[in-house]
matplotlib code that plots the C-alpha trace (Angstrom):
import matplotlib.pyplot as plt

x = [-0.3, 1.0, 4.2, 5.1, 6.3, 9.2, 12.4, 14.4, 14.3, 15.7, 12.4, 9.2, 7.0, 8.0, 8.1, 4.9, 3.9, 5.4, 3.8, 0.4, 0.9, 2.0, -1.5, -3.8, -2.2, -3.2, -6.6, -6.4, -7.9, -8.4, -4.6, -3.6, -5.5, -3.8, -0.4, -1.4, -2.5, 0.4, 2.4, -0.2, 0.6, 4.6, 4.4, 7.3, 5.3, 1.3, 1.0, 2.3, -0.1, -3.2, -4.3, -3.9, -5.5, -8.5, -8.6, -9.0, -11.2, -13.6, -13.0, -14.2, -16.8, -18.5, -18.1, -19.8, -22.7, -23.2, -23.9, -25.9, -28.5, -27.9, -29.2, -31.8, -33.3, -33.5, -35.5, -32.4, -32.8, -30.0, -27.3, -27.9, -27.7, -24.8, -22.9, -23.8, -23.0, -19.5, -19.1, -20.0, -17.1, -14.3, -15.3, -13.8, -13.8, -14.0, -17.0, -17.9, -17.8, -19.5, -22.6, -22.8, -23.4, -25.5, -27.6, -28.3, -28.9, -31.3, -32.9, -33.4, -35.0, -37.4, -38.1, -38.1, -37.8, -35.3, -36.5, -34.3, -32.7, -31.5, -27.4, -26.5, -25.5, -21.9, -21.1, -21.2, -19.1, -21.1, -20.4, -22.9, -20.4, -19.2, -17.8, -20.6, -20.3, -17.9, -15.1, -15.0, -12.8, -9.7, -7.2, -5.1, -7.9, -7.9, -11.4, -11.9, -9.5, -11.6, -14.7, -16.3, -13.8, -16.6, -17.7, -21.6, -21.0, -19.1, -21.6, -25.0, -23.0, -22.3, -25.8, -27.3, -25.9, -27.2, -30.5, -33.9, -33.1, -29.3, -30.2, -33.2, -30.7, -27.8, -29.2, -30.9, -27.8, -25.7, -22.7, -20.3, -21.3, -21.6, -18.0, -16.7, -18.4, -16.9, -13.5, -14.6, -15.2, -11.8, -10.1, -9.1, -9.8, -7.8, -9.7, -13.0, -13.0, -13.3, -16.2, -18.2, -17.5, -19.2, -22.0, -22.9, -23.0, -25.4, -27.5, -27.8, -29.2, -28.9, -28.5, -26.7, -24.2, -23.7, -23.2, -20.7, -18.9, -18.9, -17.7, -14.6, -13.9, -13.7, -11.3, -9.4, -9.5, -11.4, -13.9, -15.3, -16.4, -17.1, -20.0, -21.0, -21.7, -23.5, -25.7, -26.8, -27.2, -29.7, -31.4, -32.1, -33.0, -33.9, -34.0, -30.8, -29.4, -25.8, -25.4, -26.2, -24.1, -21.1, -22.2, -22.0, -19.0, -17.1, -18.8, -16.5, -13.2, -13.8, -13.6, -17.5, -18.8, -21.7, -22.8, -22.8, -25.0, -27.1, -27.4, -28.2, -30.9, -32.6, -32.5, -33.3, -37.0, -37.3, -35.8, -36.2, -35.9, -32.2, -30.3, -26.8, -27.4, -28.5, -24.8, -23.5, -25.3, -24.0, -20.6, -21.2, -22.8, -19.5, -17.6, -19.1, -19.2, -22.8, -22.8, -26.0, -27.2, -25.0, -26.8, -30.2, -28.8, -27.3, -31.1, -32.3, -29.7, -30.5, -34.5, -33.7, -31.1, -30.7, -30.2, -26.0, -25.4, -23.5, -21.9, -24.7, -23.2, -19.9, -21.3, -23.2, -19.5, -17.6, -20.4, -20.4, -17.0, -17.0, -20.0, -17.3, -19.3, -16.7, -18.8, -21.4, -19.1, -17.6, -21.0, -21.7, -18.5, -19.0, -22.6, -20.2, -17.6, -20.2, -21.6, -18.3, -15.6, -12.6, -13.6, -11.1, -12.9, -14.8, -11.7, -8.8, -11.0, -13.0, -9.1, -8.1, -11.0, -10.6, -6.8, -7.6, -9.9, -7.1, -7.0, -8.8, -10.3, -6.5, -5.9, -9.3, -7.6, -4.7, -6.8, -8.5, -5.4, -3.5, -7.0, -6.2, -2.4, -3.7, -6.3, -4.0, -0.6, 0.9, 0.2, 0.7, 4.0, 1.1, -1.3, 1.5, 2.7, -1.1, -0.7, 2.3, 1.0, -2.0, 0.5, 1.8, -2.2, -2.3, 0.8, 2.4, 5.8, 7.8, 5.4, 5.4, 9.0, 8.9, 6.6, 8.6, 11.9, 10.0, 8.2, 11.4, 12.5, 9.8, 9.5, 9.6, 11.9, 10.0, 10.5, 6.8, 7.5, 10.6, 9.3, 6.2, 8.4, 11.3, 8.0, 6.8, 9.9, 10.6, 7.0, 7.5, 10.7]
y = [0.0, 3.6, 4.0, 0.8, -1.1, 1.1, 1.5, -0.1, 2.1, 1.4, 1.6, 2.0, 1.2, 3.7, 6.2, 5.0, 6.2, 9.6, 10.4, 9.2, 11.3, 14.7, 13.6, 13.2, 16.6, 18.2, 17.0, 14.9, 11.2, 9.5, 9.5, 9.4, 5.9, 4.7, 5.1, 4.2, 1.0, 0.2, 0.9, -1.3, -3.9, -4.1, -5.7, -3.3, -0.3, -1.9, -0.4, 3.2, 3.0, 1.9, 4.8, 7.2, 4.6, 4.2, 8.3, 8.4, 6.1, 7.7, 11.1, 9.5, 7.0, 10.4, 12.6, 9.9, 9.3, 13.3, 13.0, 10.3, 12.2, 15.2, 13.3, 11.4, 14.8, 16.1, 13.2, 11.6, 7.9, 6.4, 8.9, 8.5, 5.0, 5.0, 7.1, 5.0, 1.6, 3.2, 4.8, 1.0, -0.2, 2.4, 0.9, -2.1, -4.3, -1.7, -2.7, 0.7, 2.4, -0.8, 0.0, 3.4, 3.1, -0.3, 1.6, 4.7, 1.6, 0.6, 3.7, 4.1, 0.7, 1.6, 4.7, 3.8, -0.4, -0.8, -3.6, -6.1, -6.4, -9.8, -10.5, -9.9, -13.0, -14.0, -12.7, -15.2, -15.1, -14.7, -14.5, -11.2, -9.2, -5.6, -2.3, -1.9, -5.8, -8.5, -9.1, -12.3, -14.8, -15.6, -18.5, -19.0, -17.4, -19.5, -19.4, -21.1, -23.9, -24.7, -25.3, -28.4, -29.8, -31.7, -29.2, -29.8, -29.2, -26.0, -25.0, -25.5, -23.4, -20.1, -20.9, -20.6, -17.2, -15.9, -13.5, -15.2, -13.8, -15.6, -18.7, -18.9, -18.0, -20.6, -23.5, -25.3, -25.5, -27.8, -30.0, -28.3, -25.1, -25.9, -27.2, -24.1, -22.0, -23.0, -22.4, -19.2, -18.5, -19.9, -17.6, -20.4, -19.1, -21.0, -24.0, -22.5, -21.0, -24.5, -25.6, -22.2, -22.8, -26.2, -25.4, -22.0, -25.6, -27.1, -23.9, -21.7, -18.4, -19.2, -15.8, -17.5, -18.9, -15.6, -13.8, -16.5, -15.7, -11.6, -12.4, -14.5, -11.9, -8.9, -10.9, -11.3, -7.6, -8.3, -5.2, -5.5, -9.2, -9.0, -5.9, -8.3, -11.3, -9.1, -6.8, -11.2, -11.6, -9.0, -9.4, -12.7, -11.9, -8.1, -8.7, -9.8, -7.0, -8.6, -8.3, -4.9, -3.7, -5.4, -4.2, -0.5, -1.6, -2.4, 0.9, 2.5, 0.4, 1.8, 5.3, 5.7, 7.0, 8.7, 5.5, 3.9, 6.9, 6.4, 2.5, 2.8, 5.4, 3.7, 0.1, 1.9, 3.2, -0.2, -1.2, 1.7, -1.2, -1.6, -0.5, -1.3, 0.1, 3.6, 3.6, 2.9, 5.4, 7.9, 7.3, 8.2, 11.0, 12.0, 10.9, 13.5, 16.3, 16.1, 15.7, 17.0, 14.2, 11.8, 13.1, 12.0, 8.2, 7.6, 9.0, 6.3, 3.5, 4.3, 3.9, 0.6, -0.5, -3.6, -3.5, -2.6, -1.3, 1.8, 2.7, 5.4, 7.7, 6.9, 7.8, 11.2, 11.9, 12.2, 14.5, 16.8, 16.9, 17.7, 20.4, 22.2, 21.4, 19.0, 19.6, 17.4, 15.2, 14.5, 13.9, 10.8, 9.5, 9.5, 8.1, 5.2, 4.8, 4.4, 1.3, 0.1, 1.2, -0.1, 0.4, 2.5, 3.5, 6.1, 6.8, 7.8, 10.5, 11.5, 11.9, 13.7, 16.6, 17.0, 17.7, 20.1, 21.9, 22.3, 23.6, 21.0, 18.8, 18.4, 16.5, 14.4, 13.4, 12.1, 9.9, 8.7, 8.1, 6.1, 4.1, 3.2, 2.3, -0.4, -1.8, -1.8, -2.8, -3.3, 0.6, 2.1, 3.9, 5.8, 6.4, 7.7, 10.0, 11.4, 11.5, 13.8, 16.2, 16.6, 17.6, 20.3, 21.4, 21.7, 23.7, 20.9, 20.8, 18.5, 15.9, 15.7, 15.2, 12.6, 10.9, 11.1, 10.0, 6.7, 5.9, 6.4, 3.2, 1.5, 3.4, 1.4, 2.2, 4.0, 7.9, 8.5, 7.4, 8.9, 12.6, 12.5, 11.9, 14.8, 17.2, 16.7, 16.7, 20.5, 21.0, 20.4, 22.4]
z = [0.0, 0.1, -2.2, -0.5, -3.8, -4.8, -4.1, -0.3, 2.5, 5.9, 7.6, 5.4, 8.1, 10.5, 7.1, 6.8, 10.1, 9.9, 7.0, 8.3, 11.4, 9.1, 6.9, 10.2, 11.0, 8.1, 8.2, 5.4, 7.4, 3.5, 2.9, 6.5, 7.0, 4.3, 5.5, 9.3, 7.7, 5.9, 9.4, 11.5, 9.1, 10.6, 14.0, 15.6, 14.6, 15.3, 18.6, 17.6, 14.6, 16.1, 17.9, 14.8, 12.5, 15.2, 14.9, 11.3, 11.1, 13.6, 11.7, 8.2, 9.8, 11.6, 8.6, 6.2, 9.2, 8.9, 5.4, 5.4, 8.0, 5.8, 2.7, 4.8, 5.9, 2.5, 1.4, -0.6, 0.3, -1.6, -1.4, 2.5, 2.3, 0.0, 2.7, 5.8, 3.7, 3.3, 7.1, 7.8, 5.5, 6.9, 10.3, 9.5, 12.5, 15.1, 17.2, 18.7, 14.9, 13.7, 16.2, 15.2, 11.7, 11.9, 14.1, 11.1, 8.7, 11.2, 11.8, 7.6, 7.7, 10.0, 8.0, 4.4, 4.2, 1.3, -1.6, -1.5, -4.8, -6.7, -6.7, -10.1, -12.2, -12.9, -16.3, -19.0, -22.1, -25.4, -28.7, -28.9, -27.1, -28.6, -27.5, -24.9, -23.8, -22.8, -25.6, -26.6, -24.6, -26.1, -26.5, -22.9, -20.7, -17.1, -17.3, -20.5, -19.1, -15.9, -18.1, -19.8, -22.8, -24.7, -27.1, -27.0, -23.7, -24.2, -27.1, -24.2, -21.6, -24.0, -25.2, -21.5, -21.3, -23.9, -25.1, -26.5, -30.2, -29.9, -28.6, -31.3, -34.0, -33.1, -31.1, -33.6, -35.8, -36.3, -35.0, -37.5, -36.6, -33.1, -32.7, -35.3, -32.3, -29.7, -31.2, -31.9, -28.2, -27.6, -30.2, -32.2, -35.4, -38.0, -36.3, -35.8, -39.9, -42.1, -39.3, -40.0, -43.8, -43.7, -41.2, -44.2, -47.1, -44.9, -43.5, -46.1, -45.6, -41.3, -39.9, -36.9, -39.2, -41.5, -37.5, -36.4, -39.7, -39.3, -35.8, -37.4, -39.9, -37.3, -35.2, -38.7, -39.1, -42.6, -42.4, -45.6, -44.9, -41.7, -42.9, -45.6, -43.3, -40.8, -43.1, -44.5, -40.8, -40.4, -43.6, -42.2, -38.6, -38.9, -34.7, -34.3, -31.8, -31.7, -35.3, -35.4, -32.7, -34.6, -37.6, -36.2, -34.7, -37.8, -40.1, -37.3, -37.4, -41.1, -40.0, -41.1, -37.8, -39.9, -41.6, -37.9, -36.6, -39.5, -39.3, -35.6, -35.8, -38.4, -36.3, -32.7, -34.8, -35.1, -31.5, -29.1, -26.1, -27.1, -24.1, -25.8, -29.1, -27.4, -25.5, -28.7, -30.5, -28.1, -28.8, -32.6, -31.5, -29.1, -31.7, -34.4, -31.8, -30.8, -27.1, -26.8, -28.6, -26.8, -23.7, -25.3, -26.1, -22.9, -21.1, -23.3, -22.3, -18.5, -19.1, -20.5, -18.5, -16.4, -12.5, -12.0, -15.4, -15.3, -18.8, -19.5, -16.6, -17.8, -21.1, -19.9, -18.4, -21.4, -22.7, -20.1, -20.2, -24.1, -23.3, -20.5, -17.8, -15.5, -12.2, -14.1, -15.3, -11.9, -10.8, -13.2, -12.4, -8.7, -9.3, -11.2, -8.0, -5.5, -6.9, -8.6, -6.4, -8.1, -11.9, -13.7, -16.4, -14.2, -11.3, -13.6, -15.5, -11.5, -10.8, -13.5, -13.2, -9.5, -10.3, -12.7, -10.1, -8.2, -4.2, -1.7, -5.4, -5.7, -2.7, -3.1, -6.5, -5.0, -2.6, -6.0, -7.4, -4.9, -4.9, -8.9, -7.6, -5.0, -7.0, -10.9, -9.7, -13.0, -13.8, -10.0, -11.5, -14.1, -11.0, -8.6, -11.0, -11.3, -6.9, -7.7, -10.3, -7.7, -5.1, -7.4, -8.4, -4.2, -3.7, -2.0, -3.9, -1.2, -1.1, -4.7, -4.8, -2.1, -4.1, -7.5, -5.7, -4.6, -8.1, -9.9, -9.8, -10.6, -13.8, -17.4, -19.8, -21.8, -23.2, -22.2, -18.8, -18.2, -20.3, -17.6, -14.8, -15.6, -16.2, -12.5, -11.5, -12.9, -11.6, -8.5, -8.0]

ax = plt.figure().add_subplot(projection="3d")
ax.plot(x, y, z, "-o")
ax.set_aspect("equal")
plt.show()
C-alpha cells in the first residue's frame, strides 16, 4: 500500500507512520488512514499506529454518517444509504464504529424499508459481445481452461448465457456449427473457420452462421468481409441485436462514423428497447461532435438498462466534459464509483478532473489515484505520478518530490514515462 512497491528504504513502516501522522495533522484523514494501515501491518510499529488508525477511522465514519443524515433529511434515501454503507465499510472491525453505522442503517430501514435486490448473476461469455459488452474470450484465458472440454457441453454453456434472440438464431444449427462456434469463442480462429464454412454450406441463409462468420472476420480484421456477413445476418433476422451492434462497430472501425450513426438511428427506430444500441449511438454522436445528442442517447439507454449497469453514467460524463461542464461530469463519474468502487474507467477521469480543479479538489484527486494504484498494481507507477501531479496542483511541492523519488525506480524504460516524470520533477521545484 501507499508507495510500498517502489524503492528500498531502511524502515518503510516507520516512514509510513510518520507520513500518516503528518497527513492526519493536515486533516487529510483518508490518505492518513492508508498510511496508518500500512504501518499497522508491521508488528514493530503496529501499537504506535493503532491510535492514529482509530482516530482516522472515527473521523471518516463520523463524516459519512453526517452526510447520510443530511441526505436522509433532504429526502435522498439512496445517497443516504450510500454514505451509511461507506461508514460501515470504513469502520472495519472496530465494534463501536460498526455499531454507530449499523444504528443509522437500522434507523433508515425502519423509516423506509429497502426493497431487496436479487444478486447479479456472474457474467457469461457470449458471442454477442460488442464494444458495449464483454469481449469474446481469447485463447489462453484461465477461465476457459476450467470449463468442460466436450464441444457439445461447451456450446450449451455458451448458449445458456445468451439472449432469447441469440438462442433462437444459433440453437438449432448442426454439429459443425456448434464445434466451430466453440472454437471461435476460445480464440481458435484457424480451427473455427473451416467448420463455420462447412456450416454455411449446410445451413444456407441461416442468420446464426452469417453472424458467426461476421465475428470471425472482425477478429481477423477483415472489415469489408465482416460487414458483408453481418448485413446478411440482419437481412435473414432483422431482430438479431448483436449483429446490429457488431455492424455498427465495423462501420466505426472503417472510419465511417456517420454511416454507423445513421444505421443505429434506423435500427433504434425499430428497436427502441435496445439499451446497448443507445449506448453505441451515443458514442457515435460524441465522436461526431454532438455531445447534446450523446446525452439524449444516454438517457434512453438508462431508461432501458438492467440492474447494475453503469455505462450510461460513463457516457454522460464524457458528454458533459465535451460540453465544458466538468462538475456535471464528476457527478456522473461519482455515481459509477459509488456502485463500482474499483472501476478504473470511472476513477481515472474522475481523478483527472479533480486535479484540474486544483485546491482541495486536487487533494481528493490524489486520494482517487492512490486507490487506483492499489487496485491496478501493474500501472501503479502511472497512477502515482498523477498523485504527484495532484500535490503540485495543491501547492505541496515537497510531498510531490517525495512521491516522485519513490516512483522513479519502478518507472518502465519508456520515453513517455521518463518524460512525464521529468516534467513533474521540474514542476515540483
